[in-house]
LODRENZA-908831 format. One line per 2 residues: number of its first residue (from 1); for each residue x, y, z of C-alpha. Coordinates in pm, 1 decimal, padded with zeros to 6 digits, always signed. Layout:
NUM = X Y Z | ...
***
This chain:
1 = +01071.6 +05324.8 -02343.5 | +00779.0 +05175.8 -02147.1
3 = +00619.1 +05046.1 -02465.8 | +00945.1 +04885.0 -02575.7
5 = +00988.9 +04726.3 -02232.7 | +00633.8 +04589.2 -02234.6
7 = +00688.2 +04449.4 -02583.2 | +01001.7 +04270.1 -02467.6
9 = +00823.7 +04125.0 -02166.1 | +00532.3 +04017.6 -02384.2
11 = +00766.6 +03836.8 -02624.0 | +00938.8 +03659.9 -02334.2
13 = +00603.2 +03552.5 -02193.1 | +00486.2 +03428.9 -02533.8
15 = +00804.2 +03229.7 -02595.9 | +00788.5 +03081.1 -02246.7
17 = +00428.4 +02970.8 -02302.3 | +00522.9 +02805.1 -02631.8
19 = +00822.2 +02631.7 -02475.9 | +00605.6 +02508.6 -02189.5
21 = +00349.1 +02365.2 -02430.5 | +00623.1 +02197.7 -02633.1
23 = +00782.9 +02059.8 -02317.3 | +00454.0 +01912.5 -02197.6
25 = +00386.3 +01752.9 -02535.7 | +00732.9 +01596.0 -02554.1
27 = +00725.8 +01489.3 -02188.9 | +00381.6 +01335.6 -02231.1
29 = +00493.0 +01138.3 -02536.0 | +00805.8 +01016.9 -02359.8
31 = +00610.3 +00911.6 -02048.0 | +00346.3 +00739.6 -02261.8
33 = +00616.1 +00535.7 -02438.1 | +00766.3 +00441.3 -02101.3
35 = +00429.0 +00330.4 -01965.8 | +00342.2 +00135.7 -02282.3
37 = +00675.1 -00047.4 -02277.6 | +00620.8 -00146.7 -01912.6
39 = +00245.5 -00204.6 -01931.7 | +00263.9 -00584.0 -01900.8
41 = +00510.3 -00563.6 -01611.1 | +00295.8 -00316.4 -01418.2
43 = -00015.2 -00527.3 -01479.0 | +00162.8 -00844.0 -01360.8
45 = +00273.8 -00665.8 -01043.4 | -00082.6 -00549.5 -00979.4
47 = +00022.8 -00185.1 -00982.9 | +00294.4 -00003.2 -00793.8
49 = +00301.8 +00255.7 -00516.5 | +00535.9 +00529.9 -00636.3
51 = +00517.5 +00790.9 -00360.2 | +00406.6 +00719.1 -00004.6
53 = +00540.5 +01009.7 +00195.2 | +00265.3 +01154.0 +00409.0
55 = +00088.7 +01367.5 +00302.6 | +00180.3 +01292.5 -00063.0
57 = +00073.0 +00967.7 -00226.4 | +00093.7 +00847.3 -00586.9
59 = +00029.2 +00499.5 -00723.0 | -00005.6 +00347.8 -01069.1
61 = -00282.4 +00091.3 -01125.0 | -00261.2 -00213.3 -01357.0
63 = -00462.8 -00021.9 -01619.9 | -00195.3 +00257.2 -01615.1
65 = -00417.8 +00511.0 -01442.2 | -00276.6 +00689.3 -01139.5
67 = -00414.0 +00759.5 -00792.4 | -00295.3 +01078.2 -00625.4
69 = -00370.9 +01213.6 -00280.7 | -00250.3 +01526.2 -00108.7
71 = -00325.1 +01658.3 +00238.2 | -00277.9 +02017.9 +00341.9
73 = -00400.4 +02281.3 +00585.0 | -00654.7 +02517.3 +00435.5
75 = -00524.2 +02871.6 +00485.6 | -00877.8 +03007.5 +00524.6
77 = -01017.6 +02756.9 +00774.3 | -00694.9 +02632.7 +00932.3
79 = -00825.3 +02275.1 +00895.4 | -00671.4 +01970.7 +00732.2
81 = -00805.0 +01896.9 +00385.0 | -00745.7 +01580.8 +00183.2
83 = -00780.2 +01559.3 -00192.1 | -00783.6 +01231.3 -00383.9
85 = -00809.3 +01210.2 -00760.1 | -00773.6 +00961.0 -01043.3
87 = -00526.1 +01071.8 -01310.3 | -00622.2 +00893.8 -01629.4
89 = -00356.0 +01005.7 -01876.4 | +00014.6 +01075.9 -01897.7
91 = -00066.2 +01430.2 -02006.5 | -00251.5 +01501.5 -01683.5
93 = +00030.3 +01350.3 -01479.3 | +00306.2 +01568.7 -01626.0
95 = +00089.8 +01873.7 -01556.8 | +00098.6 +01785.9 -01186.2
97 = +00440.6 +01624.3 -01139.1 | +00789.3 +01695.0 -01266.9
99 = +00865.0 +01416.9 -01520.6 | +01209.6 +01366.3 -01367.5
101 = +01043.9 +01305.6 -01029.0 | +00803.8 +01054.5 -01187.3
103 = +01088.0 +00843.8 -01330.7 | +01279.2 +00869.0 -01003.2
105 = +00971.0 +00747.7 -00816.7 | +00936.0 +00450.1 -01053.1
107 = +01302.9 +00360.1 -01008.1 | +01299.3 +00386.0 -00629.2
109 = +00965.3 +00204.4 -00592.8 | +01081.8 -00082.0 -00815.0
111 = +01411.1 -00119.0 -00629.0 | +01236.0 -00108.9 -00290.6
113 = +00975.7 -00366.6 -00398.6 | +01257.3 -00592.8 -00521.4
115 = +01438.9 -00559.6 -00188.3 | +01734.2 -00380.8 -00344.4
117 = +01924.3 -00097.6 -00183.4 | +01911.4 +00258.7 -00301.9
119 = +02126.6 +00357.1 -00596.4 | +02477.1 +00465.3 -00489.3
121 = +02535.7 +00835.6 -00439.7 | +02837.0 +01030.3 -00311.9
123 = +02896.7 +00787.0 -00025.9 | +03224.4 +00631.4 +00090.6
125 = +03139.7 +00308.4 -00097.9 | +03095.1 +00493.6 -00425.4
127 = +03407.7 +00700.8 -00368.0 | +03606.4 +00388.0 -00294.0
129 = +03486.4 +00218.7 -00611.3 | +03588.4 +00531.1 -00806.6
131 = +03933.8 +00537.6 -00647.7 | +03878.3 +00868.3 -00469.1
133 = +03976.1 +00916.8 -00107.8 | +03747.3 +01100.5 +00129.7
135 = +04021.6 +01362.2 +00179.1 | +04001.6 +01455.8 -00189.2
137 = +03637.7 +01548.3 -00166.5 | +03495.5 +01887.1 -00076.8
139 = +03218.4 +01979.3 +00166.7 | +02917.8 +01751.5 +00133.5
141 = +02658.8 +02020.7 +00201.4 | +02393.1 +02013.0 +00470.8
143 = +02461.7 +01880.4 +00815.6 | +02346.7 +01513.3 +00819.6
145 = +02238.6 +01546.2 +01182.4 | +02018.3 +01841.5 +01093.2
147 = +01868.3 +01641.5 +00806.5 | +01797.7 +01350.9 +01042.8
149 = +01632.8 +01589.7 +01285.5 | +01415.2 +01730.7 +01007.4
151 = +01314.5 +01380.3 +00901.5 | +01223.9 +01289.4 +01260.0
153 = +01017.7 +01607.0 +01295.5 | +00827.7 +01527.5 +00975.8
155 = +00740.2 +01182.8 +01106.4 | +00650.1 +01314.8 +01452.5
157 = +00429.5 +01621.1 +01399.5 | +00339.5 +01845.2 +01690.4
159 = +00003.8 +01772.2 +01858.4 | -00289.5 +01953.5 +01702.1
161 = -00502.8 +02194.3 +01901.6 | -00828.1 +02386.4 +01852.9
163 = -01015.0 +02679.8 +02003.8 | -01344.8 +02499.5 +02069.1
165 = -01486.3 +02148.9 +02091.3 | -01649.5 +02144.9 +01745.0
167 = -01328.0 +02241.6 +01566.8 | -01142.1 +01990.3 +01784.3
169 = -01390.5 +01718.7 +01684.9 | -01349.6 +01804.3 +01315.1
171 = -00970.5 +01792.4 +01331.8 | -00978.9 +01471.4 +01534.0
173 = -01215.4 +01322.9 +01274.8 | -00976.1 +01416.9 +00991.5
175 = -00683.0 +01279.7 +01189.1 | -00861.2 +00948.3 +01248.0
177 = -00934.6 +00910.3 +00876.6 | -00575.6 +00994.2 +00789.9
179 = -00438.1 +00731.7 +01026.6 | -00694.7 +00479.7 +00902.2
181 = -00558.9 +00531.7 +00550.6 | -00201.8 +00500.1 +00673.2
183 = -00288.7 +00181.2 +00862.7 | -00451.0 +00024.9 +00557.5
185 = -00152.2 +00118.9 +00342.0 | +00078.8 -00047.8 +00593.5
187 = -00141.8 -00357.9 +00604.0 | -00157.4 -00381.7 +00224.0
189 = +00222.9 -00357.7 +00205.1 | +00245.5 -00638.2 +00463.2
191 = +00025.7 -00862.8 +00246.0 | +00230.4 -00775.7 -00062.8
193 = +00554.3 -00857.4 +00119.7 | +00409.2 -01193.8 +00224.3
195 = +00306.6 -01267.3 -00135.7 | +00661.3 -01194.0 -00253.3
197 = +00814.9 -01414.3 +00015.8 | +00568.9 -01704.0 -00030.7
199 = +00559.0 -01710.5 -00412.1 | +00792.9 -02005.7 -00470.8
201 = +00647.9 -02208.5 -00182.5 | +00281.5 -02179.8 -00283.6
203 = +00378.0 -02255.6 -00645.1 | +00485.4 -02603.6 -00528.9
205 = +00162.9 -02658.7 -00335.8 | -00085.6 -02506.0 -00579.1
207 = -00398.3 -02304.6 -00503.7 | -00487.5 -02322.0 -00134.0
209 = -00840.8 -02238.7 -00021.6 | -00830.2 -02042.7 +00304.5
211 = -01200.1 -01960.3 +00349.6 | -01500.7 -02074.3 +00147.9
213 = -01815.7 -01954.6 +00321.7 | -02155.5 -01835.8 +00209.0
215 = -02042.8 -01472.5 +00214.6 | -01667.8 -01490.9 +00145.7
217 = -01408.4 -01683.7 -00049.5 | -01036.5 -01641.7 +00008.7
219 = -00760.3 -01831.4 -00170.5 | -00382.1 -01811.4 -00187.7
221 = -00325.0 -01884.9 -00555.0 | -00036.5 -02079.6 -00704.2
223 = +00070.5 -01752.1 -00864.8 | +00158.4 -01625.0 -00516.1
225 = -00123.5 -01374.5 -00473.6 | -00432.9 -01363.4 -00255.0
227 = -00760.5 -01392.1 -00443.9 | -01084.8 -01309.9 -00266.2
229 = -01445.1 -01210.2 -00317.5 | -01706.9 -01108.5 -00065.9
231 = -02083.7 -01083.5 -00074.4 | -02152.3 -00716.0 -00013.6
233 = -02422.4 -00626.5 +00232.7 | -02543.9 -00318.1 +00044.6
235 = -02581.9 -00452.9 -00311.6 | -02599.1 -00823.4 -00218.9
237 = -02352.1 -00888.7 -00498.8 | -02018.4 -01065.2 -00508.9
239 = -01730.2 -00818.6 -00517.6 | -01387.1 -00945.1 -00626.7
241 = -01090.4 -00813.1 -00429.7 | -00820.0 -00784.5 -00691.3
243 = -00524.8 -00657.6 -00487.2 | -00391.1 -00607.6 -00136.8
245 = -00533.2 -00255.5 -00107.6 | -00886.3 -00387.9 -00167.5
247 = -00827.4 -00693.7 +00051.5 | -00753.5 -00491.5 +00364.8
249 = -01088.1 -00313.7 +00330.5 | -01252.7 -00639.2 +00444.2
251 = -00976.7 -00848.4 +00604.1 | -00738.1 -00798.3 +00893.2
253 = -00396.6 -00938.4 +00785.9 | -00360.5 -01104.1 +01126.3
255 = -00677.0 -01306.6 +01058.1 | -00563.6 -01385.9 +00704.2
257 = -00231.7 -01529.6 +00821.4 | -00397.6 -01719.7 +01106.1
259 = -00661.3 -01871.7 +00875.7 | -00390.5 -01959.1 +00624.8
261 = -00193.4 -02142.9 +00893.6 | -00509.1 -02335.1 +00992.9
263 = -00579.0 -02428.4 +00630.3 | -00222.6 -02556.4 +00588.2
265 = -00242.2 -02757.9 +00911.5 | -00566.1 -02916.4 +00792.3
267 = -00425.3 -02997.7 +00448.5 | -00093.8 -03127.4 +00588.8
269 = -00162.9 -03276.5 +00936.3 | +00201.8 -03369.4 +00994.8
271 = +00317.5 -03004.9 +01010.0 | +00106.6 -02923.2 +01318.9
273 = +00045.5 -03239.2 +01527.2 | -00060.6 -03037.3 +01832.4
275 = -00351.4 -02891.4 +01637.5 | -00458.6 -03237.4 +01524.2
277 = -00456.9 -03351.2 +01886.5 | -00687.2 -03062.6 +01975.1
279 = -00909.4 -03149.0 +01680.4 | -00929.8 -03505.9 +01804.8
281 = -01045.6 -03384.0 +02144.6 | -01314.1 -03170.4 +01983.5
283 = -01436.8 -03474.4 +01791.2 | -01480.6 -03657.6 +02118.9
285 = -01197.1 -03905.1 +02077.5 | -00932.4 -03740.7 +02295.3
287 = -00565.6 -03724.6 +02206.8 | -00527.4 -04101.1 +02252.8
289 = -00834.1 -04190.4 +02042.2 | -01060.7 -04245.6 +02344.4
291 = -01401.5 -04089.5 +02405.3 | -01278.3 -03877.9 +02698.4
293 = -01290.0 -03561.2 +02493.6 | -01666.1 -03568.0 +02431.4
295 = -01754.4 -03328.2 +02711.0 | -01481.7 -03087.4 +02605.4
297 = -01602.4 -03107.0 +02246.1 | -01950.2 -02998.2 +02354.1
299 = -01805.3 -02704.0 +02545.5 | -01592.8 -02605.6 +02245.2
301 = -01898.8 -02619.1 +02021.1 | -02077.0 -02373.8 +02251.8
303 = -01775.1 -02143.6 +02244.2 | -01759.1 -02164.7 +01864.6
305 = -02120.2 -02056.2 +01848.3 | -02039.5 -01753.8 +02061.3
307 = -01747.0 -01665.1 +01835.6 | -01965.5 -01683.6 +01525.4
309 = -02218.4 -01447.7 +01679.4 | -01939.2 -01195.8 +01736.7
311 = -01802.7 -01212.8 +01380.8 | -01834.2 -00925.4 +01135.3
313 = -02153.8 -00884.5 +00934.0 | -02133.5 -01055.2 +00596.6
315 = -01975.3 -00848.5 +00325.3 | -01931.8 -00550.9 +00557.7
317 = -01611.9 -00351.5 +00510.7 | -01380.1 -00312.2 +00806.5
319 = -01438.1 +00006.5 +01004.8
***
């Protein structure tokens, strides 16, 4: 009896292994076809963030490779650990993620990037369109207030603690890096949102040079995207910044938008007359064209020198 039972279990295990292999092969082929058919679209978009739900993160790059990051507490040390990896093939991806979840992530990310609402589910709007009254429906499942509370708790974790100062320093260090990553992701999304909103406007104007210095070049292209390159301090080589995620490594979005506004005011003086009046004072002519602004111009030149001395080192990434 035991031998027969073991044989049955062995056959089940063997069949399951074969089915799993077949499933992975078919899922990989299906995902590869999907990626190939959307390759040009993904490349034109400059990639797409699919999952950004701390601690999970998944993004597809223009070359169809994926970036994945997970963050978890090590059961042995009790410390936070982050893992980031490049997933180079569809086969590797379906080993790590449920294919259905991958397609769902693509759908939701595309709709969110396009500013569209979520797909309709069993909501009153969908029921109304189907001609079903709310009284005809059954229980909807979990308590929505409990779900909201769970979501709030996930976004507001309890404060961390430690038994000694060294462990506290390590956890604080990990926490700082995590929030730095989250900040840069938020900043990159802000730049991407600006590019989407400004696309039609900059297309009418054409390429606009924002900064063109010895160690940096920043342009808002007619295609509606920021193009930049910086002279790195370590290699002393020009590094192109191809997307928003790379741009925020060197630029603060606040500075980018401010410099862009200054460049526009300089190119089109009529849109910011107050700035032109200030520029006239700095040139020593004063707002009325007189020479009364000469002394102020000298003072402003001294202040500009101080500001330049406080600027970031050339080609140095932001902290």
